C-alpha positions as MATLAB code, in Angstrom:
seq = 'MTEWYYADTANSRQGPITTPALLQLRQQGALGDDTLLWREGLDGWTPLRGLVHELGDAPPAQADLPADPAQAPDNPATAPVHARTSVDPATADASDHAWHPAGAEHASPAAGTEAASPYAPPVAPVVRTATVVHGGDVVDAGFLKRVAALLIDAFLLTAVYYAFMILAVVLFGLGGALSRMGSGTPDFGLGTMVLLVAVYLSWPLISVCYYVMMESSSRQATLGKMAVGIKVTGLDGARITRARALGRWASHLLNYLTLYIGYLVTLFTQRKQGLHDMVASTYVVDQWAYTDYPERQQRTLGTVATVILVIWAGLLLLGIGFVMLVGLAAAF';
ca = [
      83.499  -23.238   36.499;
      82.697  -19.763   35.153;
      79.076  -18.693   35.498;
      77.662  -16.104   33.110;
      74.682  -13.773   33.229;
      73.121  -12.142   30.178;
      70.359   -9.629   29.429;
      67.412  -10.909   27.416;
      65.196   -8.885   25.085;
      63.239   -7.471   28.040;
      66.424   -6.316   29.814;
      65.888   -8.999   32.453;
      68.859  -10.814   33.862;
      69.153  -14.482   32.926;
      71.548  -17.033   34.377;
      73.758  -18.244   35.732;
      74.774  -20.499   32.836;
      78.044  -22.180   31.941;
      80.307  -21.178   29.073;
      79.261  -24.152   26.854;
      75.599  -23.290   27.392;
      76.323  -19.655   26.540;
      78.054  -20.681   23.305;
      75.126  -22.923   22.421;
      72.688  -20.018   22.816;
      74.967  -17.954   20.590;
      74.945  -20.598   17.891;
      71.161  -20.878   18.082;
      70.771  -17.149   17.518;
      69.368  -16.416   20.984;
      72.344  -14.161   21.741;
      73.795  -11.519   19.444;
      77.090   -9.673   19.328;
      75.507   -6.784   21.239;
      74.026   -8.958   23.980;
      75.356   -7.746   27.325;
      77.167  -10.326   29.461;
      78.551  -10.293   32.973;
      80.538  -12.661   35.158;
      82.295  -12.257   38.477;
      85.539  -10.418   37.906;
      84.349   -8.180   35.070;
      84.232   -4.445   35.687;
      80.822   -4.128   34.071;
      78.311   -5.484   31.579;
      80.167   -6.147   28.323;
      78.847   -6.880   24.812;
      79.457  -10.430   23.652;
      81.732   -9.220   20.845;
      84.161   -7.914   23.448;
      84.466  -11.332   25.102;
      85.148  -13.469   22.009;
      88.744  -13.884   23.067;
      87.560  -15.423   26.333;
      84.646  -17.461   25.037;
      86.488  -18.872   22.030;
      85.642  -18.750   18.376;
      81.896  -19.303   18.496;
      80.253  -19.185   15.042;
      77.909  -16.204   14.791;
      74.179  -16.738   14.614;
      72.638  -16.738   11.137;
      70.322  -13.893   12.112;
      73.336  -11.642   12.709;
      74.982  -12.240    9.303;
      74.038   -9.741    6.558;
      73.470  -11.061    3.045;
      76.327   -8.916    1.856;
      79.100   -8.068    4.337;
      79.459   -4.691    2.667;
      75.835   -3.932    3.482;
      76.119   -4.397    7.228;
      73.525   -2.142    8.910;
      74.806    1.023   10.513;
      71.430    2.314   11.625;
      71.087    2.117   15.437;
      67.386    1.418   14.970;
      68.272   -1.970   13.472;
      70.615   -2.913   16.298;
      69.668   -5.984   18.352;
      67.009   -5.336   20.955;
      69.403   -6.482   23.702;
      71.255   -3.191   23.522;
      68.288   -0.889   22.899;
      65.573   -1.943   25.322;
      65.392    0.106   28.517;
      63.441   -0.419   31.690;
      60.555    1.955   32.294;
      60.654    2.937   35.984;
      56.947    3.768   35.893;
      56.108    0.127   35.200;
      58.455   -1.276   37.807;
      56.847   -3.369   40.515;
      56.388   -1.355   43.679;
      57.327   -4.410   45.752;
      60.833   -4.159   44.295;
      60.817   -7.243   42.105;
      62.580   -5.364   39.297;
      66.368   -5.429   39.032;
      69.163   -3.498   37.426;
      72.959   -3.520   37.684;
      74.234   -1.184   40.372;
      75.048    2.307   39.230;
      72.837    2.151   36.134;
      70.882    5.186   37.234;
      74.095    7.198   37.354;
      75.475    6.095   33.986;
      76.303    8.963   31.657;
      75.630    8.766   27.896;
      78.588    7.717   25.810;
      79.882   10.128   23.208;
      77.896    9.994   19.981;
      74.953    8.052   21.431;
      71.444    9.268   22.161;
      70.987    7.533   25.508;
      73.109    5.760   28.050;
      73.019    1.995   28.312;
      71.070    0.861   31.380;
      73.923   -1.534   32.125;
      76.712    0.308   33.912;
      79.577   -1.319   35.847;
      77.956   -2.942   38.885;
      79.203   -2.707   42.419;
      77.777   -6.187   42.908;
      76.497   -8.681   40.318;
      72.893   -7.623   40.907;
      71.325   -5.280   43.414;
      67.697   -4.654   44.265;
      66.459   -1.131   44.797;
      63.166    0.129   46.128;
      62.141    3.444   44.648;
      60.744    5.769   47.300;
      58.048    8.035   45.882;
      57.192   11.079   47.982;
      54.323   13.479   47.619;
      51.551   10.895   47.518;
      49.085    9.895   50.202;
      50.478    7.697   52.981;
      48.194    5.384   54.957;
      49.648    4.457   58.333;
      48.990    0.971   59.689;
      46.355    1.002   62.418;
      46.563   -0.657   65.813;
      44.271   -3.606   65.000;
      46.025   -4.398   61.756;
      49.359   -4.451   63.563;
      47.901   -6.711   66.270;
      46.753   -9.140   63.579;
      50.248   -9.171   62.048;
      51.774   -9.733   65.501;
      49.467  -12.708   66.128;
      50.468  -14.321   62.843;
      54.169  -13.810   63.530;
      53.812  -15.097   67.094;
      52.112  -18.262   65.850;
      54.854  -18.883   63.271;
      57.672  -18.235   65.730;
      56.040  -20.461   68.348;
      55.750  -23.292   65.844;
      59.424  -22.961   64.892;
      60.445  -22.707   68.545;
      58.656  -25.890   69.610;
      59.925  -27.755   66.573;
      63.443  -26.740   67.574;
      62.815  -27.720   71.195;
      61.536  -31.176   70.202;
      64.663  -31.678   68.123;
      66.864  -30.494   71.000;
      65.150  -32.851   73.448;
      65.595  -35.780   71.093;
      69.253  -35.028   70.387;
      70.479  -33.838   73.769;
      67.904  -34.811   76.369;
      67.662  -38.435   75.331;
      71.379  -38.634   74.653;
      72.189  -37.240   78.102;
      69.828  -39.658   79.804;
      71.390  -42.637   78.018;
      74.904  -41.478   78.864;
      74.067  -41.377   82.612;
      72.192  -44.664   82.633;
      73.731  -46.972   85.206;
      76.399  -44.466   86.228;
      74.687  -43.398   89.466;
      76.068  -39.868   89.130;
      73.767  -37.002   90.149;
      75.296  -34.409   87.799;
      73.290  -32.973   84.948;
      75.652  -33.938   82.138;
      76.558  -32.097   78.950;
      73.314  -33.004   77.172;
      71.192  -31.503   79.935;
      73.247  -28.304   80.001;
      72.923  -27.892   76.242;
      69.191  -28.473   76.534;
      68.855  -25.760   79.193;
      70.804  -23.304   77.063;
      68.540  -24.107   74.118;
      65.428  -23.509   76.228;
      66.522  -20.043   77.349;
      68.318  -18.756   74.248;
      66.534  -20.284   71.274;
      63.468  -18.028   71.451;
      65.329  -14.680   71.366;
      67.715  -15.989   68.715;
      64.876  -17.178   66.486;
      62.967  -13.941   67.063;
      65.855  -11.578   66.316;
      66.860  -13.442   63.166;
      63.289  -13.460   61.911;
      62.415   -9.815   62.561;
      65.756   -8.291   61.580;
      66.147  -10.230   58.343;
      62.534   -9.798   57.232;
      62.020   -6.139   58.122;
      65.309   -5.106   56.495;
      64.584   -7.158   53.361;
      63.264   -5.782   50.080;
      59.695   -6.563   51.230;
      60.283   -4.558   54.451;
      57.896   -6.815   56.358;
      57.567  -10.036   58.290;
      55.240  -12.741   57.025;
      52.511  -11.462   59.331;
      52.872   -7.913   58.026;
      52.869   -9.165   54.440;
      49.647  -11.082   55.126;
      47.787   -7.977   56.314;
      49.442   -5.654   53.785;
      51.758   -3.427   55.826;
      55.495   -2.758   55.959;
      58.184   -1.016   58.051;
      59.954    2.091   56.746;
      62.327    4.733   57.990;
      61.155    8.290   58.579;
      61.966    9.021   54.923;
      59.830    6.127   53.722;
      62.853    4.071   52.655;
      63.851    0.527   53.545;
      65.582    0.306   56.911;
      69.032   -1.152   57.440;
      69.725   -4.304   59.411;
      71.265   -2.228   62.183;
      68.086   -0.169   62.534;
      65.970   -3.333   62.331;
      68.053   -4.785   65.172;
      67.547   -1.627   67.213;
      63.820   -1.774   66.557;
      63.695   -5.376   67.723;
      65.686   -4.600   70.880;
      63.489   -1.593   71.698;
      60.486   -3.910   72.097;
      61.919   -4.521   75.578;
      60.652   -1.045   76.515;
      57.120   -2.183   75.767;
      57.502   -5.105   78.163;
      59.006   -2.895   80.857;
      56.038   -0.524   80.546;
      53.568   -3.417   80.925;
      52.721   -3.255   77.195;
      51.715    0.401   77.398;
      54.357    1.056   74.734;
      52.218   -0.875   72.271;
      49.060    1.005   73.248;
      50.813    4.304   72.461;
      50.046    3.450   68.825;
      46.424    4.403   69.465;
      47.294    7.998   70.362;
      50.293    9.072   68.267;
      49.807   11.060   65.069;
      51.568    8.571   62.802;
      50.463    5.552   64.848;
      53.970    4.924   66.152;
      54.560    2.584   69.055;
      57.227    3.272   71.655;
      59.658    1.010   69.807;
      58.938    2.886   66.553;
      59.807    6.186   68.207;
      63.080    4.815   69.540;
      64.070    3.288   66.195;
      62.695    6.200   64.098;
      60.438    3.985   62.013;
      56.894    3.983   60.676;
      54.567    1.094   59.883;
      52.558    1.929   56.781;
      50.492    0.290   54.058;
      52.521   -1.860   51.671;
      51.748    0.500   48.760;
      52.816    3.659   50.586;
      55.779    5.550   49.108;
      55.334    3.798   45.754;
      53.991    4.719   42.339;
      50.638    3.228   43.313;
      49.415    5.031   46.450;
      45.824    4.550   45.291;
      46.145    0.829   46.107;
      46.477    1.509   49.816;
      43.706    0.215   52.080;
      42.314    2.266   54.929;
      40.053   -0.576   56.078;
      41.124   -3.470   58.266;
      41.148   -5.960   55.418;
      39.930   -9.551   55.149;
      43.021  -11.311   56.514;
      43.336   -9.068   59.564;
      39.606   -9.370   60.283;
      39.676  -13.179   60.124;
      42.744  -13.395   62.366;
      41.253  -11.070   64.983;
      37.913  -12.928   64.991;
      39.655  -16.284   65.478;
      41.823  -14.860   68.255;
      38.817  -13.300   70.014;
      36.926  -16.592   69.742;
      39.795  -18.572   71.249;
      40.160  -15.988   74.007;
      36.471  -16.265   74.906;
      36.655  -20.058   74.871;
      39.629  -19.942   77.201;
      37.872  -17.584   79.600;
      34.743  -19.744   79.520;
      36.723  -22.885   80.244;
      38.445  -21.265   83.235;
      35.068  -20.121   84.598;
      33.611  -23.621   84.200;
      36.558  -25.148   86.021;
      36.168  -22.614   88.801;
      32.462  -23.310   89.154;
      33.061  -27.042   89.176;
      35.673  -26.671   91.883;
      33.315  -24.486   93.949;
      30.634  -27.149   93.989;
];
């Protein structure tokens, strides 16, 4: 079934909808002849009038019919808003929630028109772009804020890991035990082998998928980084690719090999880069850095990061106190 997308009066993409639903909107007057449509297979966004042969003979909306056909408006100012409204880049969300068809920024004005349509032939149905704004102030993420983000991410990954392990034990551990019941064989069995593989490989697999997908996404941050208001960028301030995100994840091994000194390097470098940041050529900055709103950046630790660090410090002190109590009890 063909799925259609159309541009509403605010130049926002709507859809997907089916052909009957599209025709119904046309009959209700919600879509005009100049409304831009797109479906997979089209070379670009096309006015509805150019797709009548494909959509069928849909009766035009009453709002589009002039009282006298000879008095049809020729003034571009009276054209439907679908074809005239343009997106103001200055009002676009810095977190990259705005959208436009690919190549729109490179569209050239058509002959005899005052401005180019913002809907040029897309490379893909819809792409998301993050505008990188240089020249403004850039606040680099501090060591404590990054620690808070790491603690949040570690908690989330640990929860997912143990949930996966419980599922693996139920499916493979119990199944393997039942399959060997009464057999008297000392071998481990397939279920046990699968369980061992899950124990050793699930954590790195979960971790790499999480960090690579999140840090190369349009938000440029993991959930922990989003919570404290920071993001990962390339040296040019732009969103990093998945390949670079993978390299950044793999370079964390250097921090472990250096007994975590690679993380402490963040305290002494000019742009607060850790060892893994230097290897991957990345920065960790405030979420509003390299945007149209640099004044929204926070130089302070922030509420979320402060709460997380206080909770972590409290749990650490409780753990140390418990160990000391156990040691004293054992001594007496």
